[in-house]
C-alpha positions in Angstrom: -131.0 143.8 103.7 -133.1 144.5 100.8 -136.8 143.9 101.1 -139.4 142.6 98.4 -143.0 143.7 98.9 -145.4 141.2 97.2 -149.0 142.4 96.7 -151.6 139.7 96.2 -155.4 139.9 95.4 -158.1 138.8 97.8 -158.4 141.2 100.9 -157.1 144.7 101.3 -154.5 145.7 103.6 -155.6 147.6 106.9 -152.2 148.0 108.3 -150.0 151.0 107.5 -147.3 150.1 105.1 -143.9 151.8 104.7 -142.2 150.7 101.5 -138.6 151.8 101.2 -137.5 153.4 98.1 -135.0 150.7 97.4 -137.6 147.8 98.0 -138.4 145.4 95.1 -142.3 145.6 94.6 -143.9 142.5 93.0 -147.5 142.0 92.1 -148.8 138.5 92.1 -151.5 138.8 89.2 -154.4 140.8 90.4 -152.2 142.0 93.2 -151.3 145.0 90.9 -154.7 146.5 91.5 -154.1 146.6 95.5 -150.7 148.0 94.8 -152.2 150.7 92.6 -154.8 151.3 95.2 -152.2 152.0 97.8 -150.2 154.1 95.4 -147.1 151.8 95.5 -145.1 151.6 92.3 -144.7 148.0 91.1 -141.6 146.8 89.4 -142.6 143.3 88.4 -145.9 141.5 87.6 -145.9 137.6 88.1 -148.6 135.1 87.4 -150.9 133.4 84.9 -152.5 136.9 84.8 -156.0 135.2 84.7 -157.5 137.7 87.4 -155.7 141.1 86.6 -157.5 143.7 84.6 -156.2 143.8 81.1 -156.4 147.8 81.2 -154.2 147.8 84.4 -151.7 145.3 82.7 -151.6 147.4 79.5 -150.9 150.5 81.5 -148.1 148.9 83.5 -146.4 147.6 80.4 -146.7 151.1 78.7 -144.9 152.4 81.7 -142.1 150.0 81.2 -143.1 147.5 83.9 -141.7 143.9 83.6 -144.2 141.0 83.2 -143.5 137.2 83.8 -146.6 135.3 82.3 -147.0 131.7 83.2 -149.5 129.1 81.9 -152.7 128.8 83.7 -152.0 125.0 83.9 -149.0 125.2 86.6 -148.0 123.4 89.6 -147.3 126.7 91.7 -149.4 129.5 92.8 -148.9 133.1 91.7 -147.7 134.0 95.1 -145.2 131.1 95.2 -143.8 132.2 91.8 -143.5 135.8 93.1 -141.6 134.7 96.2 -139.3 132.8 94.0 -138.7 135.5 91.7 -138.0 137.9 94.7 -135.6 135.4 96.1 -133.8 135.2 92.7 -132.8 138.9 92.8 -131.2 138.5 96.0 -133.6 140.1 98.8 -133.1 139.2 102.3 -136.8 139.7 103.6 -140.1 139.3 101.8 -143.2 140.9 103.1 -146.6 139.6 101.6 -149.5 142.0 101.4 -153.1 140.7 100.8 -154.2 137.1 100.0 -156.5 136.8 103.0 -159.9 137.3 101.6 -162.5 135.4 99.6 -161.4 131.8 100.1 -160.3 129.8 103.1 -158.0 127.5 101.1 -156.2 130.5 99.5 -155.7 131.9 103.1 -154.4 128.7 104.6 -152.4 127.8 101.6 -150.6 131.4 101.5 -150.1 131.1 105.4 -148.6 127.7 105.1 -146.5 128.5 102.0 -144.5 131.2 103.9 -143.3 128.5 106.3 -141.9 126.3 103.5 -138.3 125.0 104.0 -137.6 126.3 100.4 -137.6 129.9 101.9 -135.1 129.2 104.7 -132.7 131.9 103.3 -135.1 135.0 103.7 -137.0 136.5 106.6 -140.7 136.2 105.8 -143.8 138.4 107.0 -147.3 138.9 105.8 -150.1 141.4 106.1 -153.5 139.8 105.9 -156.1 142.5 106.2 -155.8 143.8 109.8 -153.5 140.8 110.8 -149.7 140.2 110.8 -147.9 136.9 110.3 -144.2 136.4 111.0 -142.3 133.2 110.3 -139.9 132.4 113.0 -136.8 130.5 112.2 -134.1 131.0 114.9 -134.8 134.2 116.7 -137.2 137.0 115.9 -137.7 140.5 117.6 -141.3 141.8 117.3 -142.6 145.2 118.0 -146.4 145.8 118.9 -148.6 147.4 121.5 -149.0 146.5 125.1 -151.8 143.9 125.4 -151.9 143.1 121.7 -152.7 139.4 121.0 -150.2 137.0 119.5 -150.3 133.3 118.9 -147.7 130.8 118.0 -148.1 127.8 115.9 -145.6 125.1 114.9 -145.7 124.3 111.0 -144.2 121.3 109.3 -143.8 119.2 112.5 -142.9 120.0 116.1 -140.8 123.0 117.0 -138.4 122.6 120.0 -136.4 124.9 122.3 -139.1 127.5 122.0 -138.5 130.6 124.2 -140.3 133.8 124.5 -139.6 137.2 126.1 -141.9 140.1 126.7 -145.1 138.1 126.5 -147.6 137.7 129.4 -147.3 133.8 129.4 -143.7 133.1 128.6 -142.3 129.8 127.1 -138.8 128.5 128.1 -137.2 125.7 126.1 -140.9 124.5 125.4 -142.0 122.1 122.7 -144.8 123.1 120.4 -146.3 120.1 118.6 -148.2 120.8 115.3 -151.7 121.3 116.1 -151.1 122.3 119.7 -152.9 125.1 121.3 -150.1 125.8 123.8 -149.2 129.2 122.0 -152.7 130.4 121.2 -153.8 133.9 122.6 -150.7 135.1 124.3 -150.1 139.0 124.6 -147.6 141.6 124.4 -146.3 143.0 128.0 -144.9 146.0 126.4 -143.9 147.1 123.0 -141.3 144.6 122.3 -141.4 140.7 122.2 -138.7 138.1 121.2 -139.6 134.6 119.9 -136.7 132.0 119.6 -137.1 128.7 118.1 -134.2 126.1 118.6 -135.6 123.5 116.2 -138.3 123.7 113.6 -140.5 126.6 112.3 -143.1 128.6 114.0 -145.5 131.2 112.7 -146.4 134.1 115.0 -150.0 135.5 114.2 -151.1 138.9 115.3 -154.9 139.1 114.6 -155.2 142.8 115.1 -158.5 144.4 115.0 -160.2 141.4 113.5 -159.8 139.4 116.7 
């Protein structure tokens, strides 16, 4: 399963990243600077390019990089366009890096975007600063540290048939209503946990050192 890494502006990653050689790397506008900072080769830059430094963009194009420029007056965010472009080349997993700093509306918008029903065909994860986010449709196996915090939230309506394994307070065929605090502040028992959703969508948030 090929993975796409999408780098965004707003907040730097504080989680170690391993980008496979065969990964598709996409920069959403000024995310090009974050990828450059981390020394990650970018294949494609997408967005209205209102924030990226012109010098960075020119260097990227001189090196043969591909750019998809959109008008500033558009109906989709740069991240939305980048995810759509990634799915268009047939990736099976998307990892979003950045997009957590500066503005609360951007952070919330990015987190909720990942749970969109338009992206059901791919596995979605995000690195927001020191935090990790995983979209759970069906079953996901997660690996962390014993005692690590994890919270579960239903998105887009109630989630039913929610079952967990490897967490301190297990759920068994539970219903998570949208806005419920039932799944907040659980913890890994060991290094592996499993979250299964029978109906709906859940985002699993691991707040990391910022908690």
